[in-house]
Each structure stands twice: as C-alpha cells, then as structure tokens.
C-alpha positions as CSV (number, residue, x, y, z in Angstrom):
1,M,-67.9,-112.0,-89.3
2,A,-68.6,-115.7,-88.9
3,V,-72.3,-115.6,-88.9
4,P,-73.3,-118.0,-91.7
5,A,-77.1,-117.5,-91.2
6,H,-76.8,-113.7,-91.7
7,D,-73.9,-112.9,-94.1
8,E,-73.7,-114.0,-97.7
9,R,-70.0,-114.9,-97.8
10,D,-70.2,-116.7,-94.5
11,F,-73.3,-118.6,-95.7
12,E,-71.5,-119.8,-98.8
13,F,-68.5,-120.9,-96.8
14,A,-70.7,-122.8,-94.3
15,Q,-72.5,-124.5,-97.2
16,K,-69.3,-125.6,-98.8
17,F,-67.9,-127.1,-95.6
18,H,-71.2,-128.4,-94.2
19,L,-71.0,-126.1,-91.1
20,P,-74.1,-125.4,-88.9
21,K,-76.0,-122.2,-89.4
22,I,-77.4,-120.8,-86.1
23,V,-80.2,-118.3,-86.6
24,V,-79.9,-115.3,-84.3
25,I,-82.3,-112.9,-86.1
26,K,-85.6,-114.1,-87.5
27,P,-87.9,-111.9,-89.6
28,E,-90.8,-110.2,-87.8
29,Y,-93.2,-111.9,-90.2
30,S,-93.8,-115.6,-89.8
31,G,-92.3,-118.2,-92.1
32,D,-89.6,-120.8,-92.4
33,N,-86.1,-119.1,-92.6
34,N,-83.9,-121.9,-91.5
35,S,-82.8,-122.9,-95.0
36,K,-82.1,-119.4,-96.3
37,I,-79.8,-116.5,-95.4
38,Y,-81.5,-113.5,-93.6
39,T,-79.7,-110.2,-93.5
40,G,-82.4,-107.8,-92.4
41,E,-83.7,-106.5,-89.0
42,G,-85.9,-108.7,-87.0
43,I,-86.5,-110.5,-83.7
44,L,-83.5,-111.9,-81.8
45,E,-83.3,-115.6,-80.8
46,N,-80.3,-117.6,-79.5
47,S,-79.1,-114.3,-78.2
48,G,-79.1,-114.8,-74.5
49,P,-80.7,-112.0,-72.5
50,F,-81.8,-110.3,-75.7
51,D,-84.1,-113.1,-77.0
52,G,-87.4,-112.0,-78.3
53,R,-86.5,-108.3,-78.7
54,K,-86.3,-106.3,-81.9
55,S,-82.7,-106.1,-83.2
56,R,-82.9,-102.5,-84.2
57,E,-84.0,-101.5,-80.7
58,V,-81.2,-103.2,-78.7
59,K,-78.1,-102.7,-80.9
60,D,-76.7,-100.1,-78.4
61,K,-77.6,-102.3,-75.4
62,I,-75.8,-105.3,-76.9
63,A,-72.7,-103.2,-77.6
64,L,-72.7,-102.1,-73.9
65,Y,-73.3,-105.7,-72.8
66,V,-70.1,-106.9,-74.6
67,G,-68.0,-103.9,-73.5
68,A,-67.9,-101.9,-76.7
69,R,-67.7,-98.1,-76.8
70,K,-68.8,-95.8,-79.5
71,K,-66.1,-93.9,-81.3
72,I,-66.4,-91.4,-84.1
73,N,-63.5,-90.8,-86.4
74,Y,-63.4,-87.7,-88.6
75,K,-61.2,-87.4,-91.6
76,L,-61.6,-83.9,-93.0
77,R,-60.1,-83.2,-96.4
78,D,-60.0,-80.1,-98.5
C-alpha cells in the first residue's frame, strides 16, 4: 500500500530503510502519534481537500475524488 504510518508491513520497511512516515490519519483523541503506527479511523491530515474531516465519513467521497467506482463481485458456489 505504501503508507508507512498506517500499515504494519510498510512501517517496518520504512523503519529498516529510514524512509519518512507521513501521517494522514490521526486519532480523534489527542496525543503524540508521530513515532507509532496508527491503523484506526480518525481525523484526516495531509489529505488535501479532506483535511480535518473524519475518515469514516469521507471514504466514498475520496473514492469519487480519485475516479474510483464501486464494484460488487459475487461468486456463488453450491
């Protein structure tokens, strides 16, 4: 995924190769989160027009913003 501040494997890779970790979701509660990985829902930052909004509320809007479409695949089996 290439999001070292929000994915465990990417975080480990970034630590190993001394890559920067840009936080794009911070917890809704206050506290320092710059040195740790955060994988939950929260408030967006460094996210352009979506800064300051709750991540769970704007997921669909972000998908539309980047040109994504929803697709449902069904695999029925007996």
